[in-house]
N, C-alpha and C positions, 0 to 999 in steps of 0.2 A: 575356678569356674566362674564365668561371668554371671551376674545376677540381673534379672530384668529391672528396669527402672521402676522405683516405687511410685505410688500415686496416693495423694491425700484425698482425691475425689472418689465418689462412690464407684464401685466396680460395675461392670456390665450387668444387665438385668439377670439376676439369678432367681429362679423360682423359689419363693419363700415357703418353707414347710410350716406345719402347724406349730404354734407357739404356746400351747396349753402348758401350764406349770406341771412339773412332775409331782406325783403323789406317791405314797407308799405302794399303791397298786401297780404303778408303772415299774416298780422294782421286782414285781412278783411274776412267777410263771414264765421265766425266760432264761436264756443263756447269755451271759455277759462277757465282754472282753475286759480282761484285767488291766490295771495300770502297769505299764512296763517301761522302765527307763530305756531309751534308745529304740526299743522294738515297737513301742506304742505310737509310731509316727502316724501322721495324717493319712497317707495312702493305705497303711495297714488297717486303720480304723474304718476307712471307707469300704475296703474289701470285706471286712468283718460284717459291716452293716448289710452289704449286698447279699452276703451268704447266710444271714439269719440272726446275727447278734441283736439282741433287743436293745441294749444300751452299751455304750463304749466309754471307757475311762482313758483320759490322756495320761502321759507319763507324769510322775511327781515333779512339781516345780517348787523350788525353795522360795519362801516368801520374799526375801530380800532381793533375789535375782529378778523376779518378775516385776518388782516395784520400779526398777530402773529400765525396763524394756520399752521400746518404741513400737507402737502399733502401726503396721503398714498393710495396705490392701493392694493385692496384685491386680493390675488393670485388665489382665487377660482372663485369668481363671477365677478371680474372686477370692483366692486364698488369703487368709488373714495371718500375718506373721508378727510375732512379738520378738523384735530383734534386740540383741544385747551388744556387747562389744564387737567391733569389727563388722557390724551390720549383719551378723549371722543370726538366723532365727533360732531362738531357744524353745519356742512353742508355736506351732501352726495349727490352724483349724479352718473350717469352712462353714458357711451358712447352712448348707444342706444337712450337716450333722448336728447342728445346734440342739434340736429337740431331744437328741439322744446322747449328748456329750456331757460327761462329768469331769470337772477340773479337779485334780488332786493336788493339794497344797501340803508342803512339808513346813511345819512351823513349831516353834516352842514359845510363841508369844501371841496372846490374844489380839493385841492391837495390830501387829504386823500381819497376822492371818487375815484379819478383816480387810486391811488395806490391799493385800495381794488379791483377795477375792474380788474386790471392787474393780480392780484393773481389767478383769476379764468378764465382767457381768454381762456385757452385751453379746458375748459370743458363746456362752455355755448355758446349760439348764440346771446344773447342780454343782455344788462345791463339796469336796470330801477332804477330811483331815486324815493324813497318813499316820497311823499309830502302829504300824506293823513292820516297817522296813528295818531289818537287822544290820544293814551295811554300815560300816564306820562313817561314811560320808554323811549319813543321816543322823546316826545316834550320837556322834561326838558333840553335836551342838544341842543335844537334848530333844531332837526330833525323832520321828519314826517310832521304832520299838522302845526307845528310851521313855516315851510317854506312858508305857504300860506300868512302869514303876513310879509314876508321878501322876496318879489319877486326878488330883486336884487341878493341876495345870491342864491335863488333857480335857477335863470337863469344862474348865473355864474357857478354853479356846472354842469348843463346840457351842457353848452357851453364847459366847460373843458373836460367833458366826450367825447363829439363828436369830439373835436379838438385833443385830445391826444390818443384816442383808435383807433385801426385799422379800416379801412372802412368796413371790413366784420363783425364787431361787431355792432349790432343794438343798438340804444340808445332810451329810451322811458321814460315817466313820468306817475305817477299816482297821481291824485289830488282829492280833494273834492270840492263841490260847495261852492262858497262864498255867504254871505248873500243876495247879490243882483245880478241880471243878469249883470248889468253894470260893477261891480267889477270883476265878473267872466270873462266877455269878455276881459277886460283889461289884466287880468293875462294870459288867454289862448293865446292871441295874442303874448305876450312876450315869452311864452313857445314855441309856434310853430316856432317862428323866430330863436330858438337856433339850429335847424337842426334835431330835433328828428323825428323818423319814426312813432311813435304811442303815443297817449295820452289817457289814461284810466281815466274816470271820475266816481268817486263814487258819486251817486246822493243823497248824504246827506251832510249837512254842518258839520263843525267841532264839534258843540255842540250836534248834533243828535246822537242817539244811535240805535243799530240794531233793537230794538223793534218798532221804529218809521218808518212809511212807507217812502220808498225812493221817492224823488221828481223827478220821471222820466219825468214828463211833462215839466220840465225846460230844458231838454237836447236837444230837437228838435232845438230850436233857436241857441244853442251853436254849434251843428253839422253844421247847415247852415252857421253860422258865420265862422267856420274853413274852410269850403269849399270855402267861399267867399274870403278868404285870398289868395287863389291860391297856397297854399303849399300842397305837397303830404304827408299828415299826416292822418293816420287812427285814428278813434275815437271809443273807446270801452266803452260800458255802463256797470256799475257795480252797483248792488243794487237790492235785492228782486227777482232775477231770480231763479226759482226752477227746471228748466229742459228745454229740447229741445223745446217743444211746447210753453212754456212761453217765451223762448228767441225769438222766431219768433214774438210773440205778442209785446214784448218790442221793438224789432227792427222796427216793423211797426209803432209804436207810435213815436219813437225817431229819426228814420233815422240813427241810429248808424251803424257803419261798422260791429261790432261784439258785443257779449254780454259775460260778465264774471260771473262765478258762484263761490260763496264762501261757505256760510253756508250749502246750499243744498248738495254741493259736499263733505263737511266735514261729513255730515250725511250718504252719499251714493256716493262714487266715480264713480258709473255707471250712474249717472243722465244725462250724456252727450249722452247717447244712446237713440234711439227711444223706446227701450224696456228695461228700467232700471231693475236691479235685485231687487227682492222683498223678496226672502228667504235669508236674509243676513247671517244667521248662517251657512247654508250649502254652499251657492254659493259665498259668499264674505269673511266672517270671516275665514273660514277654509283655502282657498287658500291664503288669506292675511297673515295668520300666517306662512304658509309654505314659502311664498316668503320672508317675513321679516327675518326668520331664515337663509335662503339661502344668502340673501344680508348682513347678519350680522348687521341688524338694531338693535340699542340699545333697550333692552327690555322695558325700561320706555317709549320710544317713541312709540313702538308697542302697548303697553297696553293703552296709552292715546288715540291713534287714534281709536282703536277698541271701546273704551268707548264712542266715539262720534258717532259711526254708529247707525243709527236709521232706522227701517223699520217695515214691518208688523210683528205682534207678531207670534212667532214660537213656536212649541211644543218642539223644541230642545233648552232648556234653560241651559242644562248642560255645554255647551261650554262657554257661556258668564260667567256663575258663576265661572267656573274654571279659566278663564282669570283674573277675579277680584281677586281671591285668589292667583294666581300664582306669584312667585318671579323670574321666568325665564322660558325659553322655555322648559327646561327639565321637569318642573312640569306639562306640557301638553302632555307628551308622550302618555299616555293612550288614549287620545281623538284624537290626531292629527297624530300620526304615521300611515303610513310612512311619513317622512319629505321629500316630493317630491317637494321641492321648485325649483329645477332646471327645472322640467317639467312645473311648473307654469310660470317660467321666459321664457321658450322657446315659450310657447303659446303667451305671451305678446309680445315677440320679433317678432314673425311671424305676429301678428296683426299690429305692428308698421311698419314692412317692407312693408306690403301690402298697407299702406297708400300712398306710392309713386305713385301707379297706380290709387287710388281712395281716395283722401283726404276728410276728413269729412267737410261738409259745411252746412250752414243754407240756407233755402229757401230764395231767395231775398225778400225784404220787399214788393215789388209790387205784389208778388204772395201770400201774406198772406191774406186769405179771411175771417178769423174769425172776427166778429164784435168787434170793440174796446170797452173798458169799458165805463160805463155810463157817466163818466166825459167828454168824447169827442163825445158822440152821438149828432145828430141833436136835436134841442130843441123840434121839433114836436113829438119826441118819448119819451119825458119826461113828467111827470105829472105836473099839475099846483101847486102842493105843493112843487116843487123844491125850494131849498134855494140858495141864492147868497151871496157872500162876500161883506161887506159894501165897497162902493167906496172909502172911506177915509183910508182903510187899506193899508199899504205899505209893500211890501216885502213878504218873505216866512215864514213858521212857525218856525222861528229861534228866540230864545229869544233876540238875539242881535238887531233884527230889528223890534220888536213889540214895537213901541214907546209908552212911558208913562206907560208901563206895569211894574209890580213888577219884580225885578231881579230873574230869575230862576237859578237853579244850573248850574254853568259853568263846573263843573266836579263832579266826583263821591264822592268827599270828602265834598261837600256842600249839605246839605239836605234842602228840601223845608219845610217850617213851615206849618203844616196842617191848613186848613181853620178853623177847630174847635177851634184851639188855637189862631190863628192870628185874627179871626173874619173878615177876608177879603177873598173874592173869587179871584182866579187868574185872571189877566187882559188879558185874551185871547179874540180875536174877536169872536163875536157871529153871525152865519149866520142869515139873515133876511128872513122870508118867503115871497114869492112873493104874491102880492095881485093885484086884477084888471086884466087888459089885460096882457097876456103873452108876454114879449118882443121878438124880432126877434132873439136874440142871447144872449148867456150867456158869461160873461167875464171869461177868463181862466187865472188863476194865476200860 
C-alpha cells in the first residue's frame, strides 16, 4: 500500500484541546480503554473516546524500539507516526487525543525507560510502566510480568520516570495480582511510594489466562490498603468488565476508583457508551474504514482490528467478506465510497471537544443499587446446599500456591498430561457441601 508523503512542517491547523496535566483525580470515576497490542490502534482509541472512554492507553511499546523511531507528521490529517524499519509506523497518535492518552512502555532498564518516554513527551499526557504482560515477548527480556518478581528493578524504573520526566507528565503503573494478598500488599506499598498518580491492577495472577475468571474479590482489600497509606494514588480495576453497567457493578464490589476494559472494547469500541452500537457492519465498520483511510492507518492494522469486532449478526455480510479478501483500501471502493473519513473525524473531534463541558463518568459506587453477585450475598439468601472452601486451603486459584498439588503448566509451551494417560486427577481443592446447621457467615477467599 502506498503511503502519503511525510512532512516535517507543522500539519494543517488542528484545534488544540486542553493541555492541563493529568492528576490522580483524572484517573478516577471513569471507564478506561486498556492498552492492547495491535488492537489499541489510533482509530480504535478515537472511537473509544467518542463513545465515552475517559482515558485511553496506547499499545505497549518496547523502550529500545521507540528510541530508534522517526517522528513524522501527516500533512493532511495531522496524524503523528513513529516509524521504524521500512518506514512503517510502530506507534501513531493525534493531537486531539493527547489530553487523554497514556503511553505504555515496556522496559527493564531505568535509563532506557526514561529515554523512551522522552521521545513521545510532546504527544502524550502520561507514561505507564507495563508490569503485567505475561507474554514471552515481554517477559523474556525481564519486562512486563517479569518485573513482579523483581520489585527493586520495577520501583527503580518508576522512580526514574517520576524523577526525570517533567511534572506535567503523569506516571503510572499496571500490575497483576501476586499469588497471596500479603505479597501483593508489599509490592503495592513500594510502588505507591515511587510517586505515581495511578495504579492499574489486572485482577489475575501471572499464570492465569483470559479464559479464567478475574479475581475481583481480592481487589477491595488492596484498594483499602492503598487509601490507608495516605498517598493520593488512583486505583483502576482491570479484568472481565464488559461495559458501562458492568463497570458500575465491579466498582461497587471492589471500591476501585475506575474500571478498565480490554477484550470487550476490542470487540466493540462503543462499549463505553450507555447505548453501545449493535449493527457493527453499518454503524461501526463502515465509518471505521473511512476514518482509517483518512488517518493513513496501515491496512494490515485496519484489517486486524476489524476482524476482532463482534456484535449482533447482520444481514450485511458483504462488507466483512470484502475486508477479509481485500489487500488494501482501494479494493473496497465499491462498498465504501465515498471515502468521507474527514467527516467521520470531524464528528469524533466534536464529541471530544464537548467532553470539556460534560466529561464521561461512572455513577459513584454508593449509588449502585443492583444486588451484588451470589458470592457476596448474605447467607440467609443462599440455600443450604451451598459449598465452602476447605479451611486448610491457602491462597487463590493459582497453581503456584496450591500446595502439594501437581505442577500445572506455567506457560503455553508446557502441556498438562491428560488424566486418562497419567491415571491421576488434578490436585485442585474440592468444595465441601454444608451439612447440619447453616453457619452465620461464609468465608470469603
